[in-house]
N, C-alpha and C positions, 0 to 999 in steps of 0.2 A: 903298597910296597913297589918301589921302582925296580925295573930290571937293570941288571949290571951290563956293562958293555961286553963282558964275557958271554953272557946269555945271547946277546945279539950276534956275536961272532960265531957261536955254535949253531945258531939258527941259520945264519947265512951259509955256513959250511955245509949243513945238511941240505939246504935248498939247492946249492950248487951240485952236490952229489946226486940228488934225485934227478936234476936236469940232465946231467951227463950220463948217468947209468941207466935211467929209465925213460929218457926223453920226455920228462914231465913237462907239461905246458908252462910257459912263462906268463900267459894271460889267457883268459877265456875268449874264445873266438866266436863271434856271431856268424850265423849263416850269411852267405853273400846275398845281396839284394833283399834284405829283410828290414822290417820296421817293428818297433814296439808300439804298444797301445799309447804310451806317453808321447812318443814321437808323432804318431798319427794324430792324436788329439791336438798337439801343438800346431801341426801343419794345417789341419782342417778347421781349427777353431772350435771344436766341440769339447765337451767335458771328457775326462779320462774314462769314466765309467761307460759313457756312450761309445767311445772308441773301442774299448775292450769288448763290449757286447757285440758291436758290429763285426769286429775281427773274429771273435769266437763263432758267431753265426756263419761267417764265411768258411771257417774250418769245418763246421758241421755240414755245410752244404757241399763241401768238396772243392770249392773254388780257391781255397788257400790252404796252406799247410802251416804247422806250428811246431817249433822246437824250443825246449827249455834249455837255457845255458846259464848255469849258476842259479840265480833266483829270478831270472827274467825270461819271459816268453817272447820269442821272435816269430813274426808272421811273414810268410813269403808265398809267392805264386809258385805252383808246381811246375816243374820243367815239362815242356811239351815237345 
């Protein structure tokens, strides 16, 4: 069943209201200077699983930190 344009207008109005009244985000924001396992795999030429394992091990060792934004994990070096 297709949505009517009225439904779209109501959704748009509610989203605008949330943004104005609650300062709701308009987009998910990744941590600065971060990389995903997919991005690391693409840049390094390794497989995604290899990149993810490497980055997770770095978090466990304390040399990197990780933050989940939405459904994606972002990896970054801790501030020194």
